[in-house]
MOPAC internal coordinates of N, CA, C and O (Angstrom, degrees):
PM7 1SCF
backbone

  N    0.0000 0     0.00 0     0.00 0    0    0    0
  C    1.4474 1     0.00 0     0.00 0    1    0    0
  C    1.5364 1   110.07 1     0.00 0    2    1    0
  O    1.2310 1   120.45 1   140.16 1    3    2    1
  N    1.3205 1   116.74 1   -39.84 1    3    2    1
  C    1.4548 1   120.50 1  -179.36 1    5    3    2
  C    1.5268 1   110.39 1   -63.86 1    6    5    3
  O    1.2310 1   120.09 1   140.74 1    7    6    5
  N    1.3252 1   117.42 1   -39.26 1    7    6    5
  C    1.4624 1   122.43 1   178.39 1    9    7    6
  C    1.5341 1   110.42 1   -64.28 1   10    9    7
  O    1.2310 1   120.00 1   141.65 1   11   10    9
  N    1.3159 1   117.61 1   -38.35 1   11   10    9
  C    1.4604 1   122.25 1   178.96 1   13   11   10
  C    1.5266 1   110.39 1   -64.37 1   14   13   11
  O    1.2310 1   119.88 1   135.27 1   15   14   13
  N    1.3322 1   117.84 1   -44.73 1   15   14   13
  C    1.4668 1   121.61 1   179.17 1   17   15   14
  C    1.5271 1   110.57 1   -63.04 1   18   17   15
  O    1.2310 1   120.51 1   139.88 1   19   18   17
  N    1.3232 1   116.63 1   -40.12 1   19   18   17
  C    1.4621 1   120.39 1   178.59 1   21   19   18
  C    1.5309 1   110.18 1   -63.08 1   22   21   19
  O    1.2310 1   120.49 1   137.05 1   23   22   21
  N    1.3343 1   116.66 1   -42.95 1   23   22   21
  C    1.4626 1   121.22 1  -179.78 1   25   23   22
  C    1.5225 1   110.58 1   -62.34 1   26   25   23
  O    1.2310 1   119.84 1   136.46 1   27   26   25
  N    1.3211 1   117.90 1   -43.54 1   27   26   25
  C    1.4677 1   122.02 1   179.01 1   29   27   26
  C    1.5339 1   109.98 1   -63.94 1   30   29   27
  O    1.2310 1   120.42 1   136.32 1   31   30   29
  N    1.3182 1   116.80 1   -43.68 1   31   30   29
  C    1.4668 1   120.60 1   179.88 1   33   31   30
  C    1.5260 1   110.72 1   -64.07 1   34   33   31
  O    1.2310 1   120.06 1   138.22 1   35   34   33
  N    1.3122 1   117.48 1   -41.78 1   35   34   33
  C    1.4687 1   121.06 1   179.37 1   37   35   34
  C    1.5250 1   110.60 1   -64.39 1   38   37   35
  O    1.2310 1   120.28 1   138.97 1   39   38   37
  N    1.3211 1   117.07 1   -41.03 1   39   38   37
  C    1.4636 1   120.75 1   178.84 1   41   39   38
  C    1.5217 1   110.73 1   -63.92 1   42   41   39
  O    1.2310 1   119.89 1   139.89 1   43   42   41
  N    1.3138 1   117.81 1   -40.11 1   43   42   41
  C    1.4671 1   121.52 1   178.48 1   45   43   42
  C    1.5221 1   110.98 1   -63.10 1   46   45   43
  O    1.2310 1   119.89 1   138.93 1   47   46   45
  N    1.3103 1   117.82 1   -41.07 1   47   46   45
  C    1.4613 1   121.66 1   179.03 1   49   47   46
  C    1.5228 1   110.30 1   -63.42 1   50   49   47
  O    1.2310 1   120.04 1   136.81 1   51   50   49
  N    1.3220 1   117.54 1   -43.19 1   51   50   49
  C    1.4628 1   121.31 1   179.83 1   53   51   50
  C    1.5227 1   109.90 1   -63.19 1   54   53   51
  O    1.2310 1   119.50 1   134.82 1   55   54   53
  N    1.3199 1   118.55 1   -45.18 1   55   54   53
  C    1.4575 1   121.71 1  -179.75 1   57   55   54
  C    1.5226 1   111.88 1   -63.40 1   58   57   55
  O    1.2310 1   120.01 1   139.06 1   59   58   57
  N    1.3152 1   117.58 1   -40.94 1   59   58   57
  C    1.4612 1   121.28 1  -179.48 1   61   59   58
  C    1.5190 1   112.26 1   -72.80 1   62   61   59
  O    1.2310 1   119.80 1   154.91 1   63   62   61
  N    1.3127 1   117.99 1   -25.09 1   63   62   61
  C    1.4544 1   121.77 1  -177.01 1   65   63   62
  C    1.5250 1   113.09 1   -84.59 1   66   65   63
  O    1.2310 1   119.64 1   165.37 1   67   66   65
  N    1.3501 1   118.29 1   -14.63 1   67   66   65
  C    1.4548 1   119.70 1  -179.46 1   69   67   66
  C    1.5237 1   109.74 1   -79.45 1   70   69   67
  O    1.2310 1   120.04 1   -33.08 1   71   70   69
  N    1.3472 1   117.54 1   146.92 1   71   70   69
  C    1.4554 1   119.64 1  -179.46 1   73   71   70
  C    1.5136 1   111.15 1   -65.48 1   74   73   71
  O    1.2310 1   120.53 1   -30.18 1   75   74   73
  N    1.3441 1   116.59 1   149.82 1   75   74   73
  C    1.4495 1   121.16 1   179.05 1   77   75   74
  C    1.5145 1   110.57 1   -71.27 1   78   77   75
  O    1.2310 1   120.45 1   -27.19 1   79   78   77
  N    1.3095 1   116.74 1   152.81 1   79   78   77
  C    1.4438 1   120.53 1   178.04 1   81   79   78
  C    1.5201 1   109.31 1   -80.94 1   82   81   79
  O    1.2310 1   120.84 1   -40.62 1   83   82   81
  N    1.3103 1   116.00 1   139.38 1   83   82   81
  C    1.4490 1   121.25 1   179.91 1   85   83   82
  C    1.5272 1   109.80 1   -83.28 1   86   85   83
  O    1.2310 1   120.93 1   -29.07 1   87   86   85
  N    1.3477 1   115.84 1   150.93 1   87   86   85
  C    1.4545 1   120.68 1   174.46 1   89   87   86
  C    1.5198 1   109.46 1   -64.61 1   90   89   87
  O    1.2310 1   121.32 1   -10.33 1   91   90   89
  N    1.3187 1   115.09 1   169.67 1   91   90   89
  C    1.4654 1   120.03 1  -178.86 1   93   91   90
  C    1.5256 1   109.88 1   -79.68 1   94   93   91
  O    1.2310 1   120.62 1   -58.35 1   95   94   93
  N    1.3104 1   116.41 1   121.65 1   95   94   93
  C    1.4596 1   122.58 1  -179.97 1   97   95   94
  C    1.5327 1   110.61 1   -98.83 1   98   97   95
  O    1.2310 1   120.29 1  -179.20 1   99   98   97
  N    1.3324 1   117.05 1     0.80 1   99   98   97
  C    1.4624 1   121.61 1  -177.60 1  101   99   98
  C    1.5225 1   111.03 1   -58.82 1  102  101   99
  O    1.2310 1   121.36 1   -36.93 1  103  102  101
  N    1.3108 1   115.00 1   143.07 1  103  102  101
  C    1.4564 1   121.09 1   178.09 1  105  103  102
  C    1.5142 1   110.53 1   131.61 1  106  105  103
  O    1.2310 1   121.45 1     6.69 1  107  106  105
  N    1.3333 1   114.83 1  -173.31 1  107  106  105
  C    1.4549 1   121.64 1  -177.98 1  109  107  106
  C    1.5148 1   109.69 1  -104.92 1  110  109  107
  O    1.2310 1   121.04 1   -44.50 1  111  110  109
  N    1.3363 1   115.62 1   135.50 1  111  110  109
  C    1.4660 1   123.07 1  -174.45 1  113  111  110
  C    1.5235 1   110.10 1  -126.70 1  114  113  111
  O    1.2310 1   120.64 1   -40.42 1  115  114  113
  N    1.3425 1   116.39 1   139.58 1  115  114  113
  C    1.4585 1   124.02 1   178.30 1  117  115  114
  C    1.5226 1   109.24 1   -98.47 1  118  117  115
  O    1.2310 1   120.63 1   -52.19 1  119  118  117
  N    1.3281 1   116.41 1   127.81 1  119  118  117
  C    1.4695 1   121.19 1   179.19 1  121  119  118
  C    1.5274 1   110.27 1   -69.90 1  122  121  119
  O    1.2310 1   120.63 1   -30.45 1  123  122  121
  N    1.3215 1   116.41 1   149.55 1  123  122  121
  C    1.4688 1   122.23 1  -176.96 1  125  123  122
  C    1.5285 1   113.02 1   -57.91 1  126  125  123
  O    1.2310 1   119.39 1   155.12 1  127  126  125
  N    1.3142 1   118.78 1   -24.88 1  127  126  125
  C    1.4630 1   122.05 1   177.77 1  129  127  126
  C    1.5222 1   111.75 1   -78.24 1  130  129  127
  O    1.2310 1   119.96 1   165.54 1  131  130  129
  N    1.3352 1   117.68 1   -14.46 1  131  130  129
  C    1.4529 1   122.42 1  -177.25 1  133  131  130
  C    1.5104 1   113.39 1    77.92 1  134  133  131
  O    1.2310 1   120.43 1  -172.82 1  135  134  133
  N    1.3431 1   116.79 1     7.18 1  135  134  133
  C    1.4596 1   120.97 1  -173.59 1  137  135  134
  C    1.5226 1   114.72 1   -87.74 1  138  137  135
  O    1.2310 1   119.53 1   164.10 1  139  138  137
  N    1.3383 1   118.50 1   -15.90 1  139  138  137
  C    1.4596 1   118.82 1  -175.54 1  141  139  138
  C    1.5214 1   112.55 1  -157.56 1  142  141  139
  O    1.2310 1   121.95 1   -21.08 1  143  142  141
  N    1.3288 1   113.88 1   158.92 1  143  142  141
  C    1.4609 1   123.13 1   170.20 1  145  143  142
  C    1.5206 1   106.83 1  -115.54 1  146  145  143
  O    1.2310 1   120.58 1   -38.99 1  147  146  145
  N    1.3226 1   116.50 1   141.01 1  147  146  145
  C    1.4559 1   121.86 1   173.43 1  149  147  146
  C    1.5193 1   107.88 1  -125.53 1  150  149  147
  O    1.2310 1   120.95 1   -46.56 1  151  150  149
  N    1.3162 1   115.79 1   133.44 1  151  150  149
  C    1.4641 1   121.37 1   176.79 1  153  151  150
  C    1.5171 1   108.07 1   -99.48 1  154  153  151
  O    1.2310 1   120.84 1   -58.89 1  155  154  153
  N    1.3408 1   115.99 1   121.11 1  155  154  153
  C    1.4603 1   122.10 1   175.53 1  157  155  154
  C    1.5190 1   108.19 1   -98.29 1  158  157  155
  O    1.2310 1   121.29 1   -47.40 1  159  158  157
  N    1.3256 1   115.13 1   132.60 1  159  158  157
  C    1.4632 1   121.14 1  -178.34 1  161  159  158
  C    1.5198 1   108.71 1  -152.75 1  162  161  159
  O    1.2310 1   120.60 1   -21.92 1  163  162  161
  N    1.3358 1   116.46 1   158.08 1  163  162  161
  C    1.4617 1   119.10 1   175.90 1  165  163  162
  C    1.5282 1   110.87 1   -61.33 1  166  165  163
  O    1.2310 1   121.06 1   -38.08 1  167  166  165
  N    1.3252 1   115.58 1   141.92 1  167  166  165
  C    1.4679 1   121.58 1   172.14 1  169  167  166
  C    1.5259 1   105.50 1  -141.00 1  170  169  167
  O    1.2310 1   121.29 1   -79.80 1  171  170  169
  N    1.3181 1   115.14 1   100.20 1  171  170  169
  C    1.4603 1   119.67 1  -172.70 1  173  171  170
  C    1.5158 1   108.86 1    68.77 1  174  173  171
  O    1.2310 1   120.21 1    48.65 1  175  174  173
  N    1.3201 1   117.20 1  -131.35 1  175  174  173
  C    1.4674 1   121.14 1   179.67 1  177  175  174
  C    1.5247 1   111.43 1   -94.06 1  178  177  175
  O    1.2310 1   120.27 1  -169.72 1  179  178  177
  N    1.3227 1   117.08 1    10.28 1  179  178  177
  C    1.4622 1   122.48 1  -177.58 1  181  179  178
  C    1.5217 1   110.60 1  -119.35 1  182  181  179
  O    1.2310 1   121.34 1     4.66 1  183  182  181
  N    1.3367 1   115.04 1  -175.34 1  183  182  181
  C    1.4602 1   122.94 1   172.22 1  185  183  182
  C    1.5194 1   106.93 1  -118.81 1  186  185  183
  O    1.2310 1   120.82 1   -41.41 1  187  186  185
  N    1.3335 1   116.03 1   138.59 1  187  186  185
  C    1.4563 1   121.06 1   177.71 1  189  187  186
  C    1.5178 1   109.16 1  -125.92 1  190  189  187
  O    1.2310 1   120.57 1   -25.38 1  191  190  189
  N    1.3235 1   116.51 1   154.62 1  191  190  189
  C    1.4546 1   122.49 1   178.83 1  193  191  190
  C    1.5156 1   110.63 1  -124.35 1  194  193  191
  O    1.2310 1   120.73 1   -52.38 1  195  194  193
  N    1.3415 1   116.22 1   127.62 1  195  194  193
  C    1.4573 1   122.92 1  -176.10 1  197  195  194
  C    1.5247 1   109.78 1  -124.63 1  198  197  195
  O    1.2310 1   120.25 1   -42.86 1  199  198  197
  N    1.3287 1   117.13 1   137.14 1  199  198  197
  C    1.4611 1   121.57 1   178.28 1  201  199  198
  C    1.5247 1   109.44 1   -68.03 1  202  201  199
  O    1.2310 1   120.70 1   -54.12 1  203  202  201
  N    1.3508 1   116.26 1   125.88 1  203  202  201
  C    1.4611 1   120.85 1  -179.27 1  205  203  202
  C    1.5222 1   112.42 1  -115.76 1  206  205  203
  O    1.2310 1   119.50 1   167.69 1  207  206  205
  N    1.3340 1   118.55 1   -12.31 1  207  206  205
  C    1.4617 1   121.76 1  -179.36 1  209  207  206
  C    1.5148 1   109.10 1  -156.56 1  210  209  207
  O    1.2310 1   120.90 1   -41.70 1  211  210  209
  N    1.3266 1   115.88 1   138.30 1  211  210  209
  C    1.4611 1   122.46 1   173.89 1  213  211  210
  C    1.5175 1   108.12 1  -124.86 1  214  213  211
  O    1.2310 1   120.17 1   -45.53 1  215  214  213
  N    1.3155 1   117.28 1   134.47 1  215  214  213
  C    1.4541 1   122.19 1  -178.50 1  217  215  214
  C    1.5302 1   109.65 1   -61.69 1  218  217  215
  O    1.2310 1   120.35 1   -53.61 1  219  218  217
  N    1.3328 1   116.94 1   126.39 1  219  218  217
  C    1.4635 1   119.91 1   178.83 1  221  219  218
  C    1.5335 1   111.06 1   -58.66 1  222  221  219
  O    1.2310 1   121.10 1   -40.09 1  223  222  221
  N    1.3214 1   115.49 1   139.91 1  223  222  221
  C    1.4512 1   120.78 1   177.41 1  225  223  222
  C    1.5142 1   115.15 1    88.64 1  226  225  223
  O    1.2310 1   119.88 1   170.14 1  227  226  225
  N    1.3225 1   117.83 1    -9.86 1  227  226  225
  C    1.4618 1   121.12 1   178.66 1  229  227  226
  C    1.5255 1   108.44 1   -89.51 1  230  229  227
  O    1.2310 1   120.83 1   -57.41 1  231  230  229
  N    1.3192 1   116.01 1   122.59 1  231  230  229
  C    1.4685 1   119.72 1   177.90 1  233  231  230
  C    1.5200 1   109.70 1   -81.61 1  234  233  231
  O    1.2310 1   121.43 1   -56.70 1  235  234  233
  N    1.3270 1   114.87 1   123.30 1  235  234  233
  C    1.4568 1   120.83 1  -178.88 1  237  235  234
  C    1.5267 1   109.17 1  -155.60 1  238  237  235
  O    1.2310 1   120.19 1   -32.47 1  239  238  237
  N    1.3128 1   117.25 1   147.53 1  239  238  237
  C    1.4674 1   119.01 1   173.97 1  241  239  238
  C    1.5320 1   112.57 1   -77.68 1  242  241  239
  O    1.2310 1   120.13 1   173.38 1  243  242  241
  N    1.3212 1   117.36 1    -6.62 1  243  242  241
  C    1.4656 1   121.33 1   179.05 1  245  243  242
  C    1.5255 1   109.79 1   -64.28 1  246  245  243
  O    1.2310 1   120.52 1   -30.73 1  247  246  245
  N    1.3155 1   116.61 1   149.27 1  247  246  245
  C    1.4638 1   122.91 1  -178.24 1  249  247  246
  C    1.5247 1   110.41 1  -126.69 1  250  249  247
  O    1.2310 1   121.08 1   -35.08 1  251  250  249
  N    1.3275 1   115.53 1   144.92 1  251  250  249
  C    1.4612 1   119.70 1   173.40 1  253  251  250
  C    1.5195 1   108.81 1   -59.50 1  254  253  251
  O    1.2310 1   120.75 1   -41.48 1  255  254  253
  N    1.3222 1   116.17 1   138.52 1  255  254  253
  C    1.4595 1   121.21 1  -179.96 1  257  255  254
  C    1.5155 1   113.96 1    84.93 1  258  257  255
  O    1.2310 1   120.40 1   176.52 1  259  258  257
  N    1.3286 1   116.84 1    -3.48 1  259  258  257
  C    1.4676 1   120.68 1  -179.07 1  261  259  258
  C    1.5325 1   110.03 1   -77.06 1  262  261  259
  O    1.2310 1   120.77 1   -51.33 1  263  262  261
  N    1.3242 1   116.13 1   128.67 1  263  262  261
  C    1.4675 1   121.32 1   177.29 1  265  263  262
  C    1.5227 1   107.94 1   -82.06 1  266  265  263
  O    1.2310 1   120.94 1   -55.22 1  267  266  265
  N    1.3389 1   115.81 1   124.78 1  267  266  265
  C    1.4636 1   119.21 1  -178.92 1  269  267  266
  C    1.5290 1   112.82 1  -117.08 1  270  269  267
  O    1.2310 1   120.19 1   166.15 1  271  270  269
  N    1.3253 1   117.24 1   -13.85 1  271  270  269
  C    1.4701 1   121.24 1   172.52 1  273  271  270
  C    1.5172 1   107.48 1  -127.65 1  274  273  271
  O    1.2310 1   120.24 1   -48.98 1  275  274  273
  N    1.3144 1   117.15 1   131.02 1  275  274  273
  C    1.4560 1   119.45 1   177.84 1  277  275  274
  C    1.5189 1   111.00 1  -149.92 1  278  277  275
  O    1.2310 1   122.03 1   -20.10 1  279  278  277
  N    1.3331 1   113.73 1   159.90 1  279  278  277
  C    1.4668 1   121.93 1  -176.73 1  281  279  278
  C    1.5240 1   112.32 1    56.44 1  282  281  279
  O    1.2310 1   120.05 1  -147.53 1  283  282  281
  N    1.3340 1   117.51 1    32.47 1  283  282  281
  C    1.4601 1   121.09 1   178.47 1  285  283  282
  C    1.5339 1   108.02 1   -80.22 1  286  285  283
  O    1.2310 1   121.17 1   -67.40 1  287  286  285
  N    1.3083 1   115.36 1   112.60 1  287  286  285
  C    1.4721 1   122.09 1  -178.09 1  289  287  286
  C    1.5235 1   109.99 1  -113.58 1  290  289  287
  O    1.2310 1   120.32 1   -32.38 1  291  290  289
  N    1.3410 1   116.98 1   147.62 1  291  290  289
  C    1.4643 1   119.29 1   178.45 1  293  291  290
  C    1.5308 1   111.42 1   -53.29 1  294  293  291
  O    1.2310 1   121.43 1   -43.30 1  295  294  293
  N    1.3149 1   114.88 1   136.70 1  295  294  293
  C    1.4587 1   121.98 1  -179.71 1  297  295  294
  C    1.5245 1   108.65 1  -139.83 1  298  297  295
  O    1.2310 1   121.01 1  -121.05 1  299  298  297
  N    1.3338 1   115.67 1    58.95 1  299  298  297
  C    1.4544 1   121.61 1  -176.76 1  301  299  298
  C    1.5133 1   110.07 1   105.75 1  302  301  299
  O    1.2310 1   120.98 1     2.29 1  303  302  301
  N    1.3243 1   115.73 1  -177.71 1  303  302  301
  C    1.4598 1   121.26 1  -178.61 1  305  303  302
  C    1.5251 1   109.98 1   -69.10 1  306  305  303
  O    1.2310 1   120.41 1   -55.57 1  307  306  305
  N    1.3309 1   116.82 1   124.43 1  307  306  305
  C    1.4590 1   123.51 1   177.76 1  309  307  306
  C    1.5200 1   113.44 1    55.98 1  310  309  307
  O    1.2310 1   120.37 1  -144.68 1  311  310  309
  N    1.3211 1   116.89 1    35.32 1  311  310  309
  C    1.4596 1   121.61 1  -179.76 1  313  311  310
  C    1.5275 1   109.95 1  -141.77 1  314  313  311
  O    1.2310 1   121.11 1   -33.93 1  315  314  313
  N    1.3253 1   115.48 1   146.07 1  315  314  313
  C    1.4464 1   122.46 1   178.23 1  317  315  314
  C    1.5198 1   108.36 1  -137.59 1  318  317  315
  O    1.2310 1   120.77 1   -24.40 1  319  318  317
  N    1.3135 1   116.14 1   155.60 1  319  318  317
  C    1.4623 1   120.27 1   173.60 1  321  319  318
  C    1.5182 1   108.60 1  -140.44 1  322  321  319
  O    1.2310 1   121.38 1   -31.26 1  323  322  321
  N    1.3158 1   114.97 1   148.74 1  323  322  321
  C    1.4595 1   120.99 1  -177.87 1  325  323  322
  C    1.5140 1   110.27 1   178.73 1  326  325  323
  O    1.2310 1   120.89 1    52.78 1  327  326  325
  N    1.3341 1   115.90 1  -127.22 1  327  326  325
  C    1.4566 1   121.22 1  -174.79 1  329  327  326
  C    1.5225 1   109.84 1  -129.76 1  330  329  327
  O    1.2310 1   120.87 1   -39.99 1  331  330  329
  N    1.3375 1   115.94 1   140.01 1  331  330  329
  C    1.4628 1   122.01 1   177.39 1  333  331  330
  C    1.5298 1   108.87 1  -125.14 1  334  333  331
  O    1.2310 1   121.20 1   -45.38 1  335  334  333
  N    1.3323 1   115.32 1   134.62 1  335  334  333
  C    1.4579 1   121.11 1   176.94 1  337  335  334
  C    1.5209 1   108.53 1  -109.07 1  338  337  335
  O    1.2310 1   120.16 1   -50.10 1  339  338  337
  N    1.3317 1   117.30 1   129.90 1  339  338  337
  C    1.4527 1   122.02 1   178.50 1  341  339  338
  C    1.5318 1   109.15 1  -102.42 1  342  341  339
  O    1.2310 1   120.16 1   -72.28 1  343  342  341
  N    1.3465 1   117.30 1   107.72 1  343  342  341
  C    1.4658 1   119.01 1  -179.57 1  345  343  342
  C    1.5364 1   112.70 1   -63.55 1  346  345  343
  O    1.2310 1   119.96 1   156.40 1  347  346  345
  N    1.3194 1   117.68 1   -23.60 1  347  346  345
  C    1.4701 1   121.03 1  -177.84 1  349  347  346
  C    1.5268 1   111.86 1   -64.68 1  350  349  347
  O    1.2310 1   120.29 1   140.82 1  351  350  349
  N    1.3370 1   117.06 1   -39.18 1  351  350  349
  C    1.4716 1   119.32 1  -179.17 1  353  351  350
  C    1.5318 1   112.82 1  -114.75 1  354  353  351
  O    1.2310 1   120.59 1   176.81 1  355  354  353
  N    1.3500 1   116.47 1    -3.19 1  355  354  353
  C    1.4571 1   120.38 1   177.67 1  357  355  354
  C    1.5224 1   114.38 1    72.42 1  358  357  355
  O    1.2310 1   120.04 1  -163.61 1  359  358  357
  N    1.3285 1   117.53 1    16.39 1  359  358  357
  C    1.4641 1   121.23 1  -177.20 1  361  359  358
  C    1.5225 1   111.67 1  -108.89 1  362  361  359
  O    1.2310 1   121.62 1   -24.44 1  363  362  361
  N    1.3154 1   114.51 1   155.56 1  363  362  361
  C    1.4570 1   122.84 1   178.71 1  365  363  362
  C    1.5268 1   108.65 1  -107.64 1  366  365  363
  O    1.2310 1   121.13 1   -41.81 1  367  366  365
  N    1.3370 1   115.44 1   138.19 1  367  366  365
  C    1.4580 1   122.08 1  -175.22 1  369  367  366
  C    1.5230 1   110.94 1  -128.89 1  370  369  367
  O    1.2310 1   120.96 1   -16.22 1  371  370  369
  N    1.3112 1   115.77 1   163.78 1  371  370  369
  C    1.4509 1   121.21 1   168.73 1  373  371  370
  C    1.5260 1   106.36 1   -68.88 1  374  373  371
  O    1.2310 1   120.50 1   -53.33 1  375  374  373
  N    1.3240 1   116.66 1   126.67 1  375  374  373
  C    1.4568 1   119.89 1  -175.17 1  377  375  374
  C    1.5162 1   112.63 1  -110.67 1  378  377  375
  O    1.2310 1   121.55 1   -32.62 1  379  378  377
  N    1.3285 1   114.64 1   147.38 1  379  378  377
  C    1.4626 1   122.41 1   174.76 1  381  379  378
  C    1.5186 1   107.83 1  -138.66 1  382  381  379
  O    1.2310 1   121.11 1   -30.85 1  383  382  381
  N    1.3255 1   115.48 1   149.15 1  383  382  381
  C    1.4621 1   121.14 1   175.58 1  385  383  382
  C    1.5187 1   108.20 1  -138.22 1  386  385  383
  O    1.2310 1   120.92 1   -37.15 1  387  386  385
  N    1.3367 1   115.84 1   142.85 1  387  386  385
  C    1.4599 1   121.16 1   173.13 1  389  387  386
  C    1.5272 1   107.96 1  -134.02 1  390  389  387
  O    1.2310 1   120.97 1   -37.70 1  391  390  389
  N    1.3156 1   115.75 1   142.30 1  391  390  389
  C    1.4575 1   122.23 1  -177.66 1  393  391  390
  C    1.5203 1   109.37 1  -116.87 1  394  393  391
  O    1.2310 1   121.18 1   -51.90 1  395  394  393
  N    1.3418 1   115.35 1   128.10 1  395  394  393
  C    1.4684 1   121.83 1   175.93 1  397  395  394
  C    1.5266 1   107.13 1  -134.67 1  398  397  395
  O    1.2310 1   120.70 1   -80.14 1  399  398  397
  N    1.3251 1   116.27 1    99.86 1  399  398  397
  C    1.4610 1   120.55 1  -177.09 1  401  399  398
  C    1.5127 1   110.60 1    65.33 1  402  401  399
  O    1.2310 1   120.39 1    56.36 1  403  402  401
  N    1.3462 1   116.86 1  -123.64 1  403  402  401
  C    1.4633 1   121.59 1   179.22 1  405  403  402
  C    1.5230 1   112.01 1   -98.14 1  406  405  403
  O    1.2310 1   120.00 1  -161.04 1  407  406  405
  N    1.3225 1   117.60 1    18.96 1  407  406  405
  C    1.4614 1   121.31 1   177.96 1  409  407  406
  C    1.5187 1   109.95 1  -117.59 1  410  409  407
  O    1.2310 1   121.39 1   -55.57 1  411  410  409
  N    1.3234 1   114.94 1   124.43 1  411  410  409
  C    1.4501 1   122.08 1   176.23 1  413  411  410
  C    1.5222 1   107.10 1  -108.77 1  414  413  411
  O    1.2310 1   120.18 1   -51.13 1  415  414  413
  N    1.3194 1   117.27 1   128.87 1  415  414  413
  C    1.4582 1   121.61 1   176.26 1  417  415  414
  C    1.5130 1   107.76 1  -111.21 1  418  417  415
  O    1.2310 1   121.08 1   -54.87 1  419  418  417
  N    1.3374 1   115.55 1   125.13 1  419  418  417
  C    1.4534 1   120.61 1   177.02 1  421  419  418
  C    1.5169 1   108.43 1  -110.64 1  422  421  419
  O    1.2310 1   121.59 1   -27.28 1  423  422  421
  N    1.3171 1   114.56 1   152.72 1  423  422  421
  C    1.4646 1   119.79 1  -177.60 1  425  423  422
  C    1.5144 1   108.71 1  -144.78 1  426  425  423
  O    1.2310 1   120.87 1   -45.92 1  427  426  425
  N    1.3160 1   115.94 1   134.08 1  427  426  425
  C    1.4546 1   122.10 1   172.93 1  429  427  426
  C    1.5116 1   108.40 1  -115.61 1  430  429  427
  O    1.2310 1   120.52 1   -49.06 1  431  430  429
  N    1.3369 1   116.61 1   130.94 1  431  430  429
  C    1.4603 1   120.56 1  -175.31 1  433  431  430
  C    1.5286 1   111.05 1  -126.61 1  434  433  431
  O    1.2310 1   121.39 1   -31.95 1  435  434  433
  N    1.3326 1   114.94 1   148.05 1  435  434  433
  C    1.4620 1   122.75 1   175.60 1  437  435  434
  C    1.5231 1   108.19 1  -126.91 1  438  437  435
  O    1.2310 1   121.19 1   -11.96 1  439  438  437
  N    1.3114 1   115.33 1   168.04 1  439  438  437
  C    1.4695 1   122.32 1   178.05 1  441  439  438
  C    1.5227 1   112.15 1    54.80 1  442  441  439
  O    1.2310 1   120.89 1  -133.34 1  443  442  441
  N    1.3256 1   115.90 1    46.66 1  443  442  441
  C    1.4600 1   120.56 1   176.97 1  445  443  442
  C    1.5156 1   113.93 1    65.50 1  446  445  443
  O    1.2310 1   120.08 1  -153.46 1  447  446  445
  N    1.3319 1   117.46 1    26.54 1  447  446  445
  C    1.4613 1   121.13 1   178.08 1  449  447  446
  C    1.5164 1   113.90 1    93.29 1  450  449  447
  O    1.2310 1   119.62 1  -174.33 1  451  450  449
  N    1.3297 1   118.33 1     5.67 1  451  450  449
  C    1.4641 1   120.96 1   179.44 1  453  451  450
  C    1.5239 1   112.30 1   -74.08 1  454  453  451
  O    1.2310 1   120.76 1   147.23 1  455  454  453
  N    1.3308 1   116.15 1   -32.77 1  455  454  453
  C    1.4600 1   120.73 1   179.14 1  457  455  454
  C    1.5233 1   107.44 1  -122.77 1  458  457  455
  O    1.2310 1   120.64 1   -60.34 1  459  458  457
  N    1.3336 1   116.37 1   119.66 1  459  458  457
  C    1.4596 1   121.30 1  -178.50 1  461  459  458
  C    1.5225 1   110.56 1  -133.22 1  462  461  459
  O    1.2310 1   121.07 1   -29.08 1  463  462  461
  N    1.3292 1   115.56 1   150.92 1  463  462  461
  C    1.4526 1   122.07 1   174.69 1  465  463  462
  C    1.5222 1   107.35 1  -131.44 1  466  465  463
  O    1.2310 1   120.92 1   -45.58 1  467  466  465
  N    1.3307 1   115.85 1   134.42 1  467  466  465
  C    1.4606 1   121.07 1  -176.74 1  469  467  466
  C    1.5246 1   111.32 1  -114.67 1  470  469  467
  O    1.2310 1   121.35 1   -22.98 1  471  470  469
  N    1.3196 1   115.02 1   157.02 1  471  470  469
  C    1.4623 1   122.73 1   172.44 1  473  471  470
  C    1.5245 1   108.01 1  -141.04 1  474  473  471
  O    1.2310 1   120.98 1   -31.78 1  475  474  473
  N    1.3240 1   115.73 1   148.22 1  475  474  473
  C    1.4600 1   120.95 1   177.39 1  477  475  474
  C    1.5210 1   109.03 1  -108.90 1  478  477  475
  O    1.2310 1   121.51 1   -33.47 1  479  478  477
  N    1.3140 1   114.71 1   146.53 1  479  478  477
  C    1.4585 1   121.77 1  -177.41 1  481  479  478
  C    1.5182 1   108.56 1  -132.22 1  482  481  479
  O    1.2310 1   120.70 1   -35.61 1  483  482  481
  N    1.3489 1   116.27 1   144.39 1  483  482  481
  C    1.4517 1   122.79 1   177.39 1  485  483  482
  C    1.5229 1   108.45 1  -115.22 1  486  485  483
  O    1.2310 1   120.74 1   -44.08 1  487  486  485
  N    1.3111 1   116.19 1   135.92 1  487  486  485
  C    1.4643 1   120.57 1  -177.53 1  489  487  486
  C    1.5295 1   110.42 1   -65.57 1  490  489  487
  O    1.2310 1   121.16 1   -50.68 1  491  490  489
  N    1.3382 1   115.39 1   129.32 1  491  490  489
  C    1.4507 1   122.37 1   178.61 1  493  491  490
  C    1.5207 1   109.56 1   -95.47 1  494  493  491
  O    1.2310 1   120.93 1   130.92 1  495  494  493
  N    1.3429 1   115.83 1   -49.08 1  495  494  493
  C    1.4752 1   121.61 1   177.95 1  497  495  494
  C    1.4907 1   110.18 1  -161.10 1  498  497  495
  O    1.2310 1   120.10 1   180.00 1  499  498  497

């Protein structure tokens, strides 16, 4: 009986220690500036984000079909971490995403997280 209780307790610790699964971020999202749509979808064991629409008349080095988020893996409840590419400056950053209802917040960080820039996205479909 003592061995059974130990096994149950050990299993509970393992379950509580694993990171929570993130909600599904798949779909198309509109950036807070209104300048672009990004479609997030599974790519292998990760989530990737690809530009699917650019607002006409807005000058940007971004291109349709350009992947700007990749290797985004669950990192807790409603959170992902991976890599973000900024077409505006051509640089790659440490990327993070958090989902709260129909709002997705993305963040690109440099210098070990000392300098970060965020953007908010609203689900389109």
